[in-house]
C-alpha positions as CSV (number, residue, x, y, z in Angstrom):
1,X,92.9,70.4,120.1
2,X,91.3,73.6,121.4
3,X,87.5,73.8,121.1
4,X,85.3,76.9,121.1
5,X,82.6,76.2,124.0
6,X,79.5,78.0,123.1
7,X,76.3,77.7,125.3
8,X,73.0,78.7,123.8
9,X,70.3,79.0,126.5
10,X,66.6,80.4,125.8
11,X,66.9,81.8,129.5
12,X,70.6,82.4,130.1
13,X,71.9,85.9,130.2
14,X,75.4,86.7,129.6
15,X,76.7,86.6,133.1
16,X,74.9,83.4,133.5
17,X,76.8,81.9,130.4
18,X,80.0,83.2,131.6
19,X,79.5,81.8,135.0
20,X,78.7,78.4,133.5
21,X,81.8,78.5,131.3
22,X,84.3,79.3,134.2
23,X,82.6,76.2,136.4
24,X,82.9,73.9,133.3
25,X,86.6,74.8,132.5
26,X,87.4,74.5,136.2
27,X,85.8,71.2,136.9
28,X,86.2,69.4,133.6
29,X,88.9,70.9,131.6
30,X,89.0,67.7,129.5
31,X,85.4,67.8,128.8
32,X,84.9,68.3,125.0
33,X,81.5,70.3,124.8
34,X,80.1,71.9,121.6
35,X,77.2,73.5,120.0
36,X,76.5,72.2,116.6
37,X,74.3,75.0,115.4
38,X,72.2,74.3,112.3
39,X,74.0,71.1,111.7
40,X,71.8,68.2,110.6
41,X,74.5,65.5,110.4
42,X,76.8,65.9,113.5
43,X,78.4,62.2,113.5
44,X,81.3,63.8,112.1
45,X,81.7,66.1,115.1
46,X,81.5,63.2,117.4
47,X,84.0,61.3,115.4
48,X,86.4,64.1,115.1
49,X,86.2,64.6,118.9
50,X,87.4,60.6,119.5
51,X,90.3,61.4,116.9
52,X,91.4,64.3,118.8
53,X,92.3,62.5,121.8
54,X,89.7,59.9,122.6
55,X,88.0,62.0,125.0
56,X,85.4,59.4,127.3
57,X,82.9,62.0,127.9
58,X,81.4,64.8,125.7
59,X,78.4,66.9,125.0
60,X,76.9,68.1,121.8
61,X,73.8,70.2,121.3
62,X,72.5,69.3,117.7
63,X,70.2,72.1,116.4
64,X,68.5,70.7,113.3
65,X,66.3,73.7,111.6
66,X,63.9,71.2,109.8
67,X,62.3,70.3,112.9
68,X,63.1,72.5,114.4
69,X,65.1,70.4,116.9
70,X,67.3,71.1,119.8
71,X,68.8,67.7,120.6
72,X,71.3,67.6,123.7
73,X,73.6,64.4,123.6
74,X,76.2,63.0,125.9
75,X,78.3,60.6,124.8
76,X,80.0,58.4,127.2
77,X,82.9,55.7,126.3
78,X,82.1,52.3,127.7
79,X,85.8,51.7,127.8
80,X,86.6,54.3,130.3
81,X,86.8,53.2,134.0
82,X,86.5,56.8,135.0
83,X,82.7,56.9,134.9
84,X,79.6,55.2,136.2
85,X,75.9,55.4,135.7
86,X,74.0,55.7,139.0
87,X,70.1,56.2,139.4
88,X,68.7,59.2,141.7
89,X,65.5,59.0,143.7
90,X,63.5,62.2,144.8
91,X,64.0,62.6,148.7
92,X,65.9,59.5,148.7
93,X,62.7,57.5,149.3
94,X,59.9,56.2,147.3
95,X,57.1,58.9,148.4
96,X,57.7,62.4,147.3
97,X,59.6,64.0,144.4
98,X,62.3,66.7,143.7
99,X,63.9,68.4,140.8
100,X,66.7,66.6,139.0
101,X,69.0,69.3,140.1
102,X,67.9,68.6,143.8
103,X,68.5,65.0,143.2
104,X,71.7,65.3,141.8
105,X,72.9,67.5,144.9
106,X,71.7,64.8,147.3
107,X,74.1,62.4,145.6
108,X,76.3,60.5,148.1
109,X,79.6,61.7,147.8
110,X,81.1,58.3,147.9
111,X,79.8,57.6,144.3
112,X,82.0,60.3,142.9
113,X,81.5,63.7,141.4
114,X,78.4,64.3,139.4
115,X,78.9,65.3,135.7
116,X,75.9,64.9,134.0
117,X,72.3,63.7,134.4
118,X,68.9,63.2,132.8
119,X,65.3,62.4,134.1
120,X,64.4,58.6,134.5
121,X,61.0,56.7,135.0
122,X,57.4,57.6,134.4
123,X,55.7,57.7,137.9
124,X,52.6,57.8,139.8
125,X,51.1,60.6,141.2
126,X,47.7,59.1,143.0
127,X,47.0,58.3,145.4
128,X,48.8,61.2,146.9
129,X,50.6,58.8,149.7
130,X,52.4,57.3,146.9
131,X,53.2,60.5,144.8
132,X,56.4,59.8,143.2
133,X,56.3,56.0,142.9
134,X,58.4,54.8,139.9
135,X,56.3,52.9,137.1
136,X,59.0,50.2,136.8
137,X,61.9,48.9,138.4
138,X,64.9,50.8,140.2
139,X,68.1,49.7,141.6
140,X,69.6,52.6,143.5
141,X,73.2,51.8,144.3
142,X,72.6,48.3,144.6
143,X,69.5,48.6,146.4
144,X,66.2,47.4,144.9
145,X,63.6,49.8,145.6
146,X,60.8,49.7,143.2
147,X,59.7,46.2,141.4
148,X,59.5,45.5,137.6
149,X,56.5,46.0,135.5
150,X,55.3,45.1,132.0
151,X,57.4,48.3,130.9
152,X,60.9,48.0,129.6
153,X,63.7,48.9,131.9
154,X,67.4,49.9,131.3
155,X,70.2,48.4,133.6
156,X,73.9,47.4,133.9
157,X,74.1,43.7,134.5
158,X,76.9,42.3,136.7
159,X,79.4,42.3,134.4
160,X,78.9,46.0,133.2
161,X,76.9,45.7,130.1
162,X,74.1,48.0,129.5
163,X,71.0,46.0,129.0
164,X,67.3,46.6,128.4
165,X,64.0,44.4,128.0
166,X,60.9,43.9,129.9
167,X,62.0,42.5,133.1
168,X,59.5,40.0,134.8
169,X,58.9,40.0,138.8
170,X,59.4,36.7,140.3
171,X,59.0,38.0,143.9
172,X,57.4,35.9,146.2
173,X,57.2,34.7,149.9
174,X,57.2,31.4,151.3
175,X,55.0,31.2,154.4
176,X,56.0,28.4,157.1
177,X,53.8,25.8,155.7
178,X,55.4,25.8,152.3
179,X,52.6,28.0,150.5
180,X,53.8,31.0,148.5
181,X,52.5,34.6,147.8
182,X,53.8,37.0,145.1
183,X,54.2,40.6,146.1
184,X,54.9,44.0,144.7
185,X,57.5,46.5,146.1
186,X,57.1,49.7,147.9
187,X,54.1,50.6,146.1
188,X,50.1,51.0,146.5
189,X,48.6,47.9,147.9
190,X,45.4,46.7,146.3
191,X,42.7,44.8,148.2
192,X,43.6,41.4,146.8
193,X,47.4,42.1,146.8
194,X,50.6,41.8,148.9
195,X,53.3,44.4,148.8
196,X,56.9,44.6,150.7
197,X,57.7,47.7,152.1
198,X,61.5,48.8,153.0
199,X,62.9,51.7,154.9
200,X,63.2,53.6,151.5
201,X,59.4,53.5,151.0
202,X,59.2,56.5,153.4
203,X,57.9,57.3,156.8
204,X,55.3,54.5,156.8
205,X,53.5,51.8,154.4
206,X,50.5,54.5,153.7
207,X,48.0,51.7,153.4
208,X,44.4,51.4,154.3
209,X,43.2,50.0,157.8
210,X,41.4,47.0,156.5
211,X,44.7,44.7,155.9
212,X,47.0,42.7,157.9
213,X,50.7,44.2,158.0
214,X,53.5,41.7,159.3
215,X,56.4,43.5,160.8
216,X,59.8,41.4,159.7
217,X,63.5,41.7,161.0
218,X,66.3,39.4,160.1
219,X,66.8,35.9,160.6
220,X,70.0,36.0,159.3
221,X,71.7,39.8,159.5
222,X,74.6,38.9,157.1
223,X,71.6,38.5,154.4
224,X,69.6,41.3,155.1
225,X,68.8,44.9,154.1
226,X,69.4,46.5,151.6
227,X,67.4,44.5,149.5
228,X,69.0,43.6,146.2
229,X,67.9,42.0,143.3
230,X,67.7,38.2,143.3
231,X,68.3,38.2,147.0
232,X,66.9,35.2,149.1
233,X,66.1,36.2,152.6
234,X,65.0,34.7,155.9
235,X,62.6,37.0,157.5
236,X,61.9,36.9,161.4
237,X,58.2,37.7,162.3
238,X,58.4,40.3,164.9
239,X,54.9,41.7,165.2
240,X,51.6,41.2,163.3
241,X,49.2,44.0,162.8
242,X,45.4,43.9,162.0
243,X,45.9,47.3,160.6
244,X,47.6,49.6,158.1
245,X,49.9,52.6,157.6
246,X,52.5,51.1,159.6
247,X,55.8,52.9,160.5
248,X,58.7,52.0,158.8
249,X,61.9,51.7,160.7
250,X,65.4,50.9,160.0
251,X,66.4,47.3,160.0
252,X,62.9,46.3,159.3
253,X,60.5,45.2,156.3
254,X,56.7,45.1,156.5
255,X,54.7,42.7,154.5
256,X,51.4,44.0,153.9
257,X,48.1,42.1,153.2
258,X,44.8,43.1,151.4
259,X,41.5,42.2,152.9
260,X,40.8,40.0,150.3
261,X,43.6,37.8,150.8
262,X,43.2,37.3,154.6
263,X,41.1,34.0,154.3
264,X,43.5,32.2,152.1
265,X,46.9,33.2,154.2
266,X,48.1,31.1,156.7
267,X,48.4,32.6,160.1
268,X,51.9,33.5,161.5
269,X,53.0,34.6,164.8
270,X,56.2,36.4,166.2
271,X,59.1,34.1,166.0
272,X,58.1,32.3,162.8
273,X,60.1,32.7,159.8
274,X,59.4,33.6,156.1
275,X,61.4,33.0,153.0
276,X,61.6,36.2,150.8
277,X,62.8,35.8,147.1
278,X,63.5,38.9,144.8
279,X,64.1,36.9,141.7
280,X,63.6,38.3,138.3
281,X,63.7,37.1,134.9
282,X,65.9,37.9,133.4
283,X,67.9,37.3,136.5
284,X,69.2,40.5,137.9
285,X,71.4,39.3,140.4
286,X,74.6,41.5,140.9
287,X,73.0,44.5,139.3
288,X,74.0,47.7,140.9
289,X,72.0,50.3,138.3
290,X,68.6,49.8,136.8
291,X,65.9,52.2,136.1
292,X,62.3,51.8,134.2
293,X,61.3,53.5,131.1
294,X,59.8,52.6,127.7
295,X,58.9,51.8,125.2
296,X,62.4,50.3,123.8
297,X,62.9,52.2,120.4
298,X,65.7,50.2,118.9
299,X,66.9,46.6,119.3
300,X,69.6,45.0,117.6
301,X,70.3,47.9,115.3
302,X,66.7,48.0,114.1
303,X,63.9,50.1,115.0
304,X,60.9,48.5,116.9
305,X,57.8,48.4,115.1
306,X,54.2,48.4,116.5
307,X,54.9,51.5,119.0
308,X,51.7,53.1,120.6
309,X,51.4,56.8,118.8
310,X,54.8,56.3,116.8
311,X,54.5,59.6,115.3
312,X,53.3,62.0,118.0
313,X,55.9,64.6,119.0
314,X,57.0,65.5,122.4
315,X,60.0,66.2,124.6
316,X,61.7,63.4,125.0
317,X,64.4,61.5,127.1
318,X,66.1,58.4,126.1
319,X,69.3,56.2,126.5
320,X,70.9,54.2,123.7
321,X,74.1,52.2,123.0
322,X,76.3,50.3,121.1
323,X,79.6,48.2,121.8
324,X,81.8,51.3,122.1
325,X,79.3,54.2,123.8
326,X,76.4,55.1,125.6
327,X,74.4,58.1,124.6
328,X,72.1,60.0,127.0
329,X,69.9,62.2,124.7
330,X,67.2,64.8,125.3
331,X,65.1,66.5,122.6
332,X,63.4,69.9,123.6
333,X,59.8,70.2,122.6
334,X,56.7,72.3,122.8
335,X,58.4,75.2,121.7
336,X,57.9,76.0,118.1
337,X,60.7,78.8,117.8
338,X,63.2,76.3,119.4
339,X,62.2,72.6,119.2
340,X,59.0,70.8,118.5
341,X,59.9,67.5,120.1
342,X,60.3,64.1,118.5
343,X,58.3,61.0,117.8
344,X,59.1,57.9,118.8
345,X,60.1,57.0,115.1
346,X,62.1,59.9,114.8
347,X,63.9,58.9,118.0
348,X,64.8,55.6,116.7
349,X,66.1,57.0,113.4
350,X,68.3,59.1,115.3
351,X,69.7,56.6,117.4
352,X,70.4,54.3,114.6
353,X,72.1,57.5,112.8
354,X,74.2,57.5,115.8
355,X,75.3,53.7,115.3
356,X,73.4,52.5,118.2
357,X,72.5,49.1,118.2
358,X,69.9,49.5,121.2
359,X,67.7,52.3,122.6
360,X,65.0,52.8,125.4
361,X,62.9,55.8,125.8
362,X,62.3,57.4,129.3
363,X,59.9,59.9,130.8
364,X,59.5,63.0,128.7
365,X,57.2,66.1,128.1
366,X,57.2,68.5,131.1
367,X,59.6,65.9,132.9
368,X,62.5,66.0,130.5
369,X,65.5,67.5,131.9
370,X,69.0,67.3,131.3
371,X,72.0,68.7,133.9
372,X,75.4,69.0,133.0
373,X,78.0,70.5,135.7
374,X,75.7,72.4,137.8
375,X,73.0,73.6,135.2
376,X,70.2,72.6,133.6
377,X,71.0,72.9,129.8
378,X,68.0,71.6,128.3
379,X,65.0,73.8,127.7
380,X,62.2,72.5,129.8
381,X,58.6,72.8,128.1
382,X,57.5,74.3,131.3
383,X,59.9,76.8,131.5
384,X,61.4,75.4,134.8
385,X,62.6,72.0,136.0
386,X,59.5,69.7,137.0
387,X,59.7,67.8,140.4
388,X,60.3,63.9,139.2
389,X,60.7,60.7,140.9
390,X,64.0,59.6,139.8
391,X,67.1,60.3,137.5
392,X,70.0,58.7,135.9
393,X,73.2,60.4,136.6
394,X,77.0,60.1,135.2
395,X,79.4,60.5,138.1
396,X,83.2,60.5,137.9
397,X,84.4,58.0,140.4
398,X,86.6,59.2,143.1
399,X,90.4,58.9,143.1
400,X,91.9,56.2,144.8
401,X,94.5,57.2,147.4
């Protein structure tokens, strides 16, 4: 069935649109892409698309006059084996941020061809050395790079099922004397806290000089880096530094202790072995993709009640799903002539209208951005893409030889 592809962009000229269409037609001839102009109930469009050939991947821009709202929606068939979800990370490390477009361009070729992407988690901007640290958990191509917090998360479990909940960190180190110490991961270290740093942190730990930093190497090279959720590792002490801001190196981790902990922490020396646990609740062992966000909007087919500021409208990005499909959604906002943004309650209602049983909010505001085949198709509220911490990308898996 032939479908007319219409691209409406506030800042796009005719030549840019033609270029986008040519690129889209060349890279994804089977992609169903439509703009639903002035259609409030667009479920029939998606149903018609499925009936027309069961395409595993489609895009719709729903323009709703009574908002007005401009909603960008990517629909992914969960039964398809062609597509996968991966996370991205600004500059490939915790410190520093890049735009969604730059993150997609830097995606390793081995993960497949990127076809669509949205911005990801909220992030910290202070202190400057940790600018871009994701707020919650992130698993990047199987590597655990950021710890869970009290905020909601989205992940794909070891069976391939999308999940959302508030993930609890059970991370801890067991000292040679049997005592334990909880820790954070690749984040700001406070005076009474402990943090484990991996090479993905960036050039150094960035910590103050009034703590202690233990440089660790593999005791068992078969069970070492990259760090994975649920991992239980044996780490040999290589060096102990009464200092901070230790440079990171491939193959090493650094366990950093704040000054207020030092009186209660056993002394270790080179050659001693520590046990490191990266356990979580629920157990995320085998998880390949995870990203933080929040709040959850829909749980078991019902809107979540008691949300903070539930009726305040902003540009929003979110992800939802049911037994058959995953939906990546972005609503433009702060642009009265185009789209005013949605509230949490409105987003939840929209996902329920789609038939989603679960949905979770991601970062929004000036960070809200959606990318499709080389172009930013959303209308960022600041007029251009903002550098962000991380993103969620749909890839088409490479064909097997």
